[in-house]
VOGU-3710 file (C-alpha; in Angstrom, 3 decimals, decimal comma):
1> mlralgaggg> -0,006/-0,037/0,017  3,043/2,198/0,006  4,120/4,451/-2,825  7,887/4,877/-3,183  9,045/8,275/-4,313  12,778/8,007/-4,576  15,619/9,971/-3,012  14,824/13,630/-2,753  11,529/12,958/-4,507  8,160/14,440/-3,680
11> aaepeaarwv> 4,678/13,160/-3,143  2,894/13,390/-6,365  -0,844/14,137/-6,056  -2,966/10,987/-6,357  -5,099/10,803/-9,461  -7,927/9,429/-7,308  -8,391/8,985/-3,619  -7,040/5,639/-2,434  -8,735/3,595/0,204  -6,181/3,724/2,936
21> pditpcafah> -7,872/5,223/6,072  -5,282/3,423/8,332  -5,752/5,790/11,189  -7,308/5,287/14,598  -9,582/8,040/15,967  -8,458/8,711/19,481  -10,231/11,764/20,974  -12,219/14,876/20,164  -9,844/17,736/19,469  -11,571/21,048/18,571
31> ysfgtavdsa> -9,813/23,064/15,866  -6,409/21,727/16,901  -2,914/22,325/15,613  -0,130/21,298/17,976  0,466/17,749/19,271  3,031/16,436/21,742  3,743/13,162/23,549  5,323/13,360/26,974  7,749/10,979/28,699  4,835/9,153/30,340
41> gfvwftefnr> 3,188/8,486/26,956  0,367/11,057/27,475  -0,659/12,808/24,239  -1,240/16,607/24,481  -2,848/18,819/21,916  -3,915/22,509/21,553  -7,491/23,675/21,002  -6,984/27,078/19,435  -10,393/28,624/19,771  -11,284/27,036/23,111
51> rrvrgwnpqt> -7,974/28,389/24,474  -6,760/25,255/26,182  -4,336/22,352/26,045  -5,787/18,854/26,609  -4,057/15,643/27,629  -5,207/12,187/26,520  -4,112/8,878/27,958  -3,747/6,228/25,247  -3,866/3,393/27,808  -7,214/4,303/29,306
61> gqfaagsaae> -8,760/6,444/26,511  -9,460/9,114/29,042  -8,602/12,826/29,223  -6,142/14,051/31,785  -7,777/15,876/34,715  -6,044/19,231/34,232  -5,531/21,497/31,237  -4,123/24,946/30,526  -7,287/26,882/29,989  -8,116/30,394/28,807
71> vpglyglaag> -4,822/30,907/27,064  -5,313/32,655/23,728  -3,412/31,771/20,552  -2,385/28,226/21,461  -0,762/26,727/18,371  2,403/24,620/18,360  3,202/22,338/21,360  6,127/20,390/22,737  6,739/18,251/25,834  9,896/18,806/27,951
81> lsgelfagld> 12,043/16,408/29,907  10,799/17,447/33,379  7,044/17,102/32,892  6,648/20,639/31,455  4,888/21,670/28,264  5,825/24,421/25,821  3,464/26,252/23,606  3,699/28,830/20,806  1,037/31,536/21,021  -0,035/33,052/17,706
91> lgdvgspgki> -1,663/36,310/18,790  -1,791/38,171/15,538  0,584/40,164/13,279  0,527/43,722/14,358  3,330/44,580/16,768  4,690/41,025/16,997  2,491/39,974/19,908  3,348/36,275/19,758  5,298/34,392/22,424  6,552/31,031/23,575
101> vrwsgdgaat> 5,518/29,964/27,097  6,484/27,101/29,432  4,185/25,382/31,895  5,991/23,579/34,693  4,597/20,452/36,362  2,660/22,544/38,888  0,867/24,530/36,207  2,864/27,745/36,520  3,360/29,519/33,186  6,556/31,389/32,294
111> plhekitrpr> 7,188/33,267/29,035  10,421/32,118/27,444  10,433/34,409/24,395  8,245/37,321/23,364  7,744/39,845/20,530  7,467/37,239/17,767  4,990/36,660/14,922  3,253/33,438/14,009  5,133/30,738/15,911  4,375/27,371/14,340
121> qlcgdaaghl> 5,731/23,908/15,382  7,821/23,351/18,510  10,020/20,427/19,471  12,666/19,456/22,000  16,022/17,701/21,672  17,604/14,996/23,832  19,234/17,530/26,049  15,951/19,343/26,766  16,590/22,454/24,630  13,547/23,751/22,763
131> yavleggqvl> 13,277/24,630/19,126  10,582/26,640/17,404  9,874/27,906/13,914  8,266/31,184/12,961  6,262/31,304/9,776  8,480/34,139/8,581  11,370/31,602/8,294  13,302/31,896/11,540  14,439/28,835/13,450  14,826/29,550/17,177
141> rwdratgava> 16,593/27,653/19,926  16,056/28,066/23,679  18,978/26,858/25,793  17,752/25,064/28,862  20,896/25,817/30,851  21,160/29,560/30,163  17,595/30,435/29,177  18,927/32,301/26,111  16,994/32,261/22,838  19,014/32,454/19,610
151> evfcaqsplc> 18,237/32,181/15,960  19,822/29,084/14,509  19,255/29,669/10,866  16,630/30,989/8,485  14,570/29,030/5,975  12,021/29,902/3,297  8,668/31,420/4,391  6,062/30,120/5,045  7,937/27,864/7,523  5,756/25,362/9,445
161> giavgpdgsi> 7,424/22,228/10,824  10,463/21,205/12,768  12,115/18,179/14,219  15,536/17,585/15,736  17,589/14,411/15,572  19,828/12,946/18,283  22,862/13,939/16,281  21,811/17,607/16,201  20,372/17,584/12,712  17,519/20,064/12,400
171> yvseygvfdv> 14,731/19,245/9,905  12,267/21,950/8,799  9,261/21,907/6,409  8,588/24,773/4,045  4,927/25,147/3,121  5,581/26,150/-0,490  6,067/29,259/-2,648  3,005/31,461/-3,120  2,342/34,420/-5,342  -0,080/37,310/-4,926
181> apegysrplt> -2,329/37,518/-7,983  -3,368/40,910/-9,389  -6,881/40,167/-8,042  -5,457/40,122/-4,490  -5,571/36,451/-3,664  -2,598/34,201/-2,961  -1,917/31,353/-5,422  0,490/28,399/-4,994  3,408/28,335/-7,476  5,881/25,781/-6,128
191> pgqvkvrrpt> 5,413/22,779/-3,808  6,916/22,741/-0,352  10,042/20,899/0,689  11,876/19,510/3,734  15,331/20,883/4,505  17,962/19,685/6,930  20,682/21,537/8,740  23,445/19,096/9,671  25,651/19,556/12,712  28,402/20,791/10,349
201> gevavlakgf> 26,213/23,797/9,528  25,423/22,564/6,015  21,775/23,265/4,952  20,368/21,036/2,179  17,047/20,036/0,649  16,234/16,563/1,976  13,003/15,909/0,007  10,716/18,075/-2,073  7,420/18,109/-4,056  4,950/18,389/-1,189
211> wrarglalqg> 2,068/20,810/-1,626  1,243/22,625/1,631  3,866/20,860/3,718  2,883/21,256/7,428  4,420/19,465/10,427  7,221/16,992/11,123  7,949/14,229/13,643  11,061/12,167/13,966  11,026/8,535/15,087  14,310/6,759/14,817
221> snlylctesn> 15,566/7,279/11,259  12,052/8,022/9,990  10,852/11,512/9,525  7,052/11,845/9,271  5,563/14,793/7,367  1,982/15,903/7,303  0,778/17,947/4,332  -2,537/19,820/4,606  -3,922/19,498/1,105  -3,033/19,517/-2,622
231> radhgnagll> -2,395/22,480/-4,893  -6,088/23,222/-5,460  -6,626/23,101/-1,612  -9,255/20,349/-1,738  -10,628/18,741/1,399  -9,449/15,220/2,229  -6,258/15,711/0,121  -3,662/15,788/2,838  -0,864/13,227/3,231  1,155/11,421/5,809
241> vridsatgva> 4,607/10,863/4,266  7,535/8,942/5,720  10,984/10,221/4,746  14,350/8,586/5,393  16,165/11,204/7,378  19,514/10,187/5,849  18,667/9,627/2,185  15,484/11,660/1,651  13,693/8,586/0,114  9,995/9,253/0,711
251> etllddldyp> 6,871/7,102/0,800  3,240/8,282/0,988  1,733/6,204/3,817  -1,749/7,803/3,858  -3,553/10,180/1,527  -7,117/11,499/1,475  -6,642/13,004/4,996  -8,442/16,287/5,838  -5,895/18,927/6,891  -3,582/16,893/9,164
261> qfpaasaagp> -1,417/19,284/11,249  1,713/18,905/13,437  2,488/15,265/14,206  4,174/13,786/17,293  5,881/10,399/17,471  5,532/8,243/20,598  8,105/5,868/22,009  5,443/3,148/21,955  5,258/3,388/18,102  2,157/5,306/17,004
271> vyftlgrdnr> 2,411/8,726/15,387  -0,287/11,154/16,588  -1,675/14,237/14,775  -4,845/16,228/14,623  -7,331/16,690/11,763  -8,126/20,414/12,006  -11,661/20,314/10,459  -12,721/16,905/11,518  -11,905/17,888/15,062  -10,081/14,676/15,928
281> lvsydaaapf> -6,809/13,469/17,446  -5,875/10,380/15,428  -2,973/7,967/15,348  -1,080/5,922/12,698  0,710/2,773/13,756  2,925/1,166/11,119  3,182/-1,927/13,263  -0,599/-2,468/13,453  -1,945/-2,127/9,864  -5,523/-2,593/8,780
291> regeapprgg> -6,278/-5,394/6,248  -8,467/-5,184/3,147  -11,860/-6,544/3,975  -15,031/-7,656/2,201  -17,088/-4,853/0,735  -20,386/-4,159/2,540  -23,451/-5,421/0,670  -26,090/-3,295/-1,157  -23,838/-0,527/-2,426  -21,181/-0,330/0,266
301> aksrvrggrl> -17,858/0,608/-1,275  -15,031/-0,855/0,834  -13,875/-2,060/4,203  -10,640/-2,437/6,113  -10,276/-4,385/9,319  -7,682/-4,999/12,051  -7,684/-7,752/14,669  -9,950/-10,127/12,800  -12,270/-10,600/9,839  -15,665/-9,190/8,937
311> vweesgagig> -18,298/-11,306/7,073  -21,640/-10,072/5,849  -23,612/-13,084/7,072  -26,379/-12,815/9,628  -25,838/-16,368/10,979  -22,844/-18,580/11,575  -19,626/-18,304/13,506  -18,534/-15,089/15,174  -20,303/-12,195/16,848  -23,382/-10,723/15,244
321> falraqkcvl> -23,424/-6,993/14,775  -25,543/-4,288/13,085  -25,106/-0,785/11,826  -28,219/1,324/11,325  -28,096/4,759/9,745  -31,376/6,037/8,283  -32,558/3,418/5,731  -29,078/1,856/5,499  -28,926/-1,234/7,648  -25,879/-3,485/7,515
331> rgrllpdagv> -25,721/-6,767/9,388  -22,741/-9,141/9,582  -20,506/-11,008/11,922  -17,160/-10,163/13,598  -14,563/-12,919/13,619  -11,800/-11,750/16,017  -8,358/-13,327/15,693  -7,473/-15,919/18,320  -6,877/-14,218/21,689  -7,851/-10,782/20,477
341> rrmdgwleip> -10,140/-8,673/22,645  -10,286/-5,617/20,413  -11,141/-5,479/16,707  -11,645/-2,315/14,697  -12,028/-1,170/11,080  -13,531/1,102/8,495  -16,462/0,928/6,182  -17,015/3,352/3,315  -20,563/4,005/2,052  -21,508/6,388/-0,789
351> aerfalnred> -23,188/9,579/0,341  -26,082/8,993/-2,049  -27,442/6,293/0,323  -28,276/8,902/2,919  -30,844/11,771/2,962  -28,798/14,528/4,375  -28,196/18,237/3,884  -25,377/18,395/1,350  -24,558/22,009/1,924  -21,876/23,447/4,278
361> lypvhdaehp> -23,533/23,637/7,758  -21,839/26,874/8,749  -21,471/29,312/5,867  -20,961/32,073/8,483  -17,856/31,278/10,570  -17,471/31,791/14,280  -15,215/30,473/17,090  -16,956/27,077/17,218  -17,111/26,655/13,433  -14,083/28,665/12,161
371> gpglfelpev> -13,967/27,334/8,616  -15,811/25,666/5,730  -16,190/22,011/4,942  -18,360/20,867/7,907  -21,312/18,773/6,861  -24,217/16,930/8,342  -23,245/13,312/9,164  -25,452/10,254/9,353  -26,605/9,305/12,866  -25,596/5,744/13,515
381> awssaagalr> -26,754/3,123/15,945  -24,262/0,297/16,523  -25,080/-2,996/18,260  -23,348/-6,372/18,839  -24,451/-9,705/20,296  -21,530/-9,683/22,734  -18,978/-7,236/23,900  -19,243/-3,547/23,166  -19,382/-1,889/19,735  -18,958/1,841/19,117
391> gevfprrahe> -18,156/3,960/16,118  -17,645/7,388/14,512  -18,437/8,879/11,112  -16,152/10,997/8,861  -16,964/12,585/5,548  -14,919/11,927/2,389  -15,088/15,274/0,609  -15,282/15,833/-3,178  -12,429/17,207/-5,214  -14,101/19,663/-7,595
401> gcrwpmrevg> -12,761/22,940/-8,829  -10,189/25,022/-7,028  -10,656/26,776/-3,679  -9,005/30,012/-4,765  -9,477/32,847/-5,711  -11,387/33,012/-2,439  -14,340/35,411/-1,965  -14,863/37,726/0,963  -11,373/36,968/2,141  -10,752/37,707/5,869
411> trleapaagf> -14,431/38,044/6,719  -16,893/35,760/8,431  -18,390/35,236/4,913  -15,087/33,924/3,418  -15,981/31,297/0,782  -14,246/29,309/-1,968  -14,215/30,295/-5,687  -17,325/29,561/-7,793  -17,293/25,983/-9,084  -15,495/24,610/-6,025
421> seqpvafrfy> -17,159/21,798/-4,129  -16,203/19,581/-1,253  -19,609/18,128/-0,597  -19,301/14,607/0,742  -19,142/11,842/-1,888  -18,991/9,125/0,787  -18,999/8,579/4,499  -16,374/6,535/6,365  -17,649/4,567/9,395  -15,018/3,693/11,922
431> fcwtags> -16,018/0,920/14,324  -14,302/-0,560/17,384  -15,394/-3,709/19,102  -14,091/-4,758/22,538  -14,765/-8,045/24,327  -16,797/-8,129/27,521  -15,133/-8,591/30,867
//
């Protein structure tokens, strides 16, 4: 299911969406950008408009009791060596009001660096020093011992992502080159790229060809890159790419993601990132892939399953289950692998099977609904003959037209260009079954 790109190569846009939703939904994450994994394995993420940082425990599936609330501008996030968290605050452009803050284990907040504009991703190194990138191109380093902040080097704006290797190599992702059209809108000219600054001071392009390159995460020799979308800025056109940090050889692991943001790699294996418009923290685990499954009957498109098999028979071996969404009723049986107490997977069903409002639910944007591309989802009832069965629904958006030139830019009525559509063409149903006690 991987697509090799070659050394220094880029991730070419898929001609059509592939069926590889090999992600696991973890937790609700409202309009979230930054993600971090601390030394205890907790996953933290920012919620920009709700002005808080939330922590999620992957062992229990529960949120941490405390959070940093009522902090405006929360964007990038990093975890430190001593139980602290670092955050970049994007507070606007006029007067360079942005800053980087540090929360100690007792919740006390300390500004580390102020008078900056548009801080993006943050990360730490093995010695506990903090690195941050500013969209304008600056790469900053905070020295844990002295508290001094210095500019390490400067890359091409817009600069979004950063990761630091154990040898001191610094990796950054450049979003791409944009031009201002005579009509006033910004149009993409050149794809983004990933650069590396080696300990010798040499700066080189590691891999290129990524439209809207966003965040980075390093896990061993693997560098993970999230891209938000394609050149036309379609929904469900983002990628998760794995890049060899030494050679630049790149593989597209996942496509058809909707605006993935800044990833964070865990010591346990999974890579976590948020989907900004689907409002979810999700994970990708290369060691626990989903398998191609039998397509649902009566017009269902595809399925992928992990931890067992799914058969569309109402009687026989296994555990009977049902999915009911409007007039769509699917019944089958779960056949967990031997000794497995958790089985999950994805079903894709064409949107035409549901009677739903096809238009954007929130054409006027506010703090709770800050952007376009949010649609009515089918309400689903899940049931199983044994154990517990739950699920979630995600839209798969159309790729029609081009989002730009945008209309009413910068207002609450901001809208894509005429002829652009991202109305759902299908819905993806994630299910998770767990055995009873």
